[in-house]
N, C-alpha and C positions, 0 to 999 in steps of 0.2 A: 461829563461835560457840559452838562448846566454847571459846573462848579465855575469852570474854565472862561466859558464866559461870565458868568456873573465877573470874577474876576478880573475882567478883563476889563470889560465896561466900569468898576470901581473903580480903576487903575485911568479910566478914559477921563471918570469925575473931579479925578486931586486927590481922593483917599487916599492913604495908608491903607495898604492888605495885606495880612498876615494870614497865614496856612499852615495848616499842621497837615506834613506828608510821612507818609511811612519810611522808614529808609530800604533801600533798596526799591520803592517803588516805581514806577514807569512815572516820565514826566515829561513826554512826547505833546502834550499839549500846550503848555507853559513854555515850549524849551526857548522860545525865540526871545520873549517876554520875562524868564526865571530872575534874572537880575531885578526886577522893578516891584519882584515882590518880596518879605519878609518869611522866610522861611524856617521853621520849627523841625526838627525830626522828630516825631514821635509818636506811640503807640495806641490809640483809643485803647484798646484792652487792657493798656497799659495806665493804671490810677496815676500813678505819680512821673508820666513823663507828662502825660497831658496835665497834671495841674501845674509842676515846668513850667509846660508852653504857657500855660496861660497868664501865669504869673511874668514874664518878659514882654511877652504882649501888650497885656492891658483890656482888651477893644472894649470899645462903644456898643460896637454895632457884634454881634456874633449870628452868622451863617452857617448852619450845621447840612453837609451835605453829603457826607459818607458815606459804604453800604458795601458791601458784601453779599454776593451770589450764589456762591455754591450751595449744588445739596447735596450731588450727586453719592459721597459716602460720609460717613460717620466723624471722619477728621474736616473733611468741609463742612457742615453742618453744625459743627460746633465751634469753629472758627466765623462762621456767619453770624450764627447766634449772636457768641464775643461781641462782634464788628456788631452788629446792631440793635446791641441791648445793651449789653455792658458799659460798650465804648459811647453811646449816645449816653448814656448813666452816668459816664466818669466825667464823660462832657461838662453835661448839666450841675452833677454837682459841683465842681473845682471852678467851675462862674458863679456857683453859687453864691458868695461872698459877695461881687462885684454891681453896681447900681449902672447894669447895662442900661441902654436907649433899650435896645428890642434883640433878641434872641430869634430868627426866624428856622426853623426844621423845616427841612424836605420829605415829606411823606409820600406811600405810594397809590393808586385810588385798583391796587390788586389786592389790598386787604380784605373790597367791597366781597368779593368773588363775584361768580359766574349769573347778572341781572336781568332783565327783560324790559330796564324800564334806562331812562336820564339816571342817573346817582346824585345824591346833594346827600353834603352832609349826616343828615339823619337817618340814609340806609342803616338795620343791620353788619356787623360785619362778619363777611363768613371767606375770612383768605382760603387761596386752590393754592396749597401748596404750602411748603418749608417755610421757603425766601418770605411771601407774603405772610405767614403768620408768624414771623423774626420782628417783620415793618410793623404790623398790627402794636405789637409786644409792645414793643418800641414807643411809640406815637403812643399808647396810651400811657406809658412812665411818664412820656414829656408834661402831655397831658395835665396826670394827677398834678405833677408840680406847679404848671406851668397855675393850677387854678390853687392850689393850698396857700403857695407863697405872695402871690397875687403878682407876679412877676412878668415883663412886657414878652410873653412867649406866645408864637402862633405858630401853627403845623399849617403849609404848603404842599394839598395832599396834589402830587404831579399826575394829573395823564402818559398821554405815547408823547412825551418829549420828541424833537429828532431838528436837525438845524446840524453849525458850525462843528470840526471835532466830535460828533458822534463816532464810538466803537464803527470798525469795518464790518465787523460781522452782523449789525441789525440791517432789516429789512430795506431800507432807503442809504446810508450810505453804501449795498451792497448792488444794490439795482441801478443805483446809477454810477457804479464801477464796472458791476457786466456792461450797461450800452457801451460806456467809455471804451473799456477796453475788449467786445468784442468779448464780454468772453459769455459760456449759457448760467442763466439762472434759475435754484431751483425755490417752486415756489407751493407756499401753503396753498389747500385744495382752496375754491371759492368760498366770499362768501364770511369769512373772518373778516370781523372789523374793531377799528379805534379811534378814537379821542386822538387829533394828529392836532400838539400846539405846537408852535415854532419855535425855538429856545430864546429868540429875542422877546420874544411876549411872555415868558416862563423868569427870562433878567428882570422885567418891566416888575411882575408879581414879588417877584421880593423885594426891589426895592421900594413898591407903595409896602410891602408890609411892612421894610423896617421904621418905615414914616409915618404909616399911621396912627393913629390917635387916638381913635374909639376902639380896637379891639379887643375883646371881653382875657382875658388869661386863661393858657389854652387852650386858645379858638384854632378852631378848624378851617380849611374852606380849600377847598375844590379849584384845581387849576388846568380848567379843557376849554372846548370851543364853544361845545353843546352840539357839534356834528361827529358825524363818524364814519368812514372812508373802509372801505374793503381791499384788504393787501392787493385785490386783481385792478382793483381802480387805480392807486396810490401807482404800481406798473405804470400803472398810459400814464397816468400826469406826469413820471419820471419820463418816457417813454420822450413826448411832445417836449418837455423840456428841453433833453438833450440832442432832442430832431434823429434820433436813432430807435430803431426795435430792439427790445429785445430779444436774447433766442430764451426761449426756457424751454427747460428738463424735461423730459417722459415722462420724472418720478419727483414726484411732489415731497418740500418738506413735509415731518409729520407735527400733525399739527400739536404744542403745548398747550400741557393741563391748564392754562389759564387763556388760553384762547377761546373766542366764543364770538359770536354772529352777533351781537350789539356789545356794545363798549362803548358810553357814553357817555360825560358829566352833564351835569346839574351845573351854572356856571352863574347862578342867580346873588348868591353871598359874595362873591368875588366878587360882581361889581355892587352889590349891595353896600360890601365893609370896604373895598376899596379901591374901590374905582375903574374896575379893573375889568378891561375882555377885552380875547382878543385880536391883533391889529392885523395881523396874515393869513389868509386863508391858504390849505393845503396847497391850489395854485401859484398860489405867489412866496411859502415858504418852502418850496421846491429849486423853483428858480431861481431861489438868492443862494438854495446850499450847493446845485450845480457849478452856480459860478465858483461859491466856494473852494466847490469838490477842484474844479478845476487850476484854480490858480493853485491851491496849496496840493497839487497831485501828491508831491513827494514825501509829501505827511504820510500817505499811506503806499503799504509794500505793498509790491504786487505775489511775489514769495511767501506771506501772510494772511492772504485773501483768504480768507471761509467763503465759498460760493452759496450756503447752504444759509440758509434765512433765517432770524429770529425778527 
């Protein structure tokens, strides 16, 4: 979702945008603009295809946002590990000979684990779950490469990003569709909180990181608002933005191993290093997301709508 929004923003700014996609992967987020991107079919887990794509693209600025999240079976865990760790390492090695201007990697705040205080970049790692562990491992490798090579590589550790093109199984689009279509919504028990950051603000952070001149090689930067919102509060904001009450299912959505009653960024380094801070409140971001989803309703299939929230 972040990649699609970032790619669109880069195109609108007049940049030539190359994208690596895996054969057979869904292109629903870029279907209307696919002809404007230069697409390279490659699998990050295959070093040869990655090197070929990099040689063809000759990138000056690199953004890495690809991840896989499956962990329900041994095969899924292997695929997740290979994409999130080996895939990132393949891209680092393929681009190492280049004199690029910047390499900005999307990290995940899940690597911190459950804490009861605002999360700074100095917080110890304690990933909750296999996926978070693979994200931590990949970023550690990237950070080590940046520091040892002196390359202009940075990692933006993202908190809970939402907005246009978010997968419909996630909380905010699911709740919006529930309001628009009068569908029941299964919601988690009260109290689980997230630091919700609007995707346009995240795109701005990537753009700033790509042009920053004072970042240390391998620098980590949290991208969050510094405020947190409970899931039930988020649903209330969506109801007000839609002007409709959402029918809640009596059956609660089961908590995930990463759900917690405190999840908020300390964004002070982003402000100091990038001059960045979130411009959109949750109310503003959700209102814009609702407007976008009404205009792009056809992008979400009623038949495939997942009523369980994440």
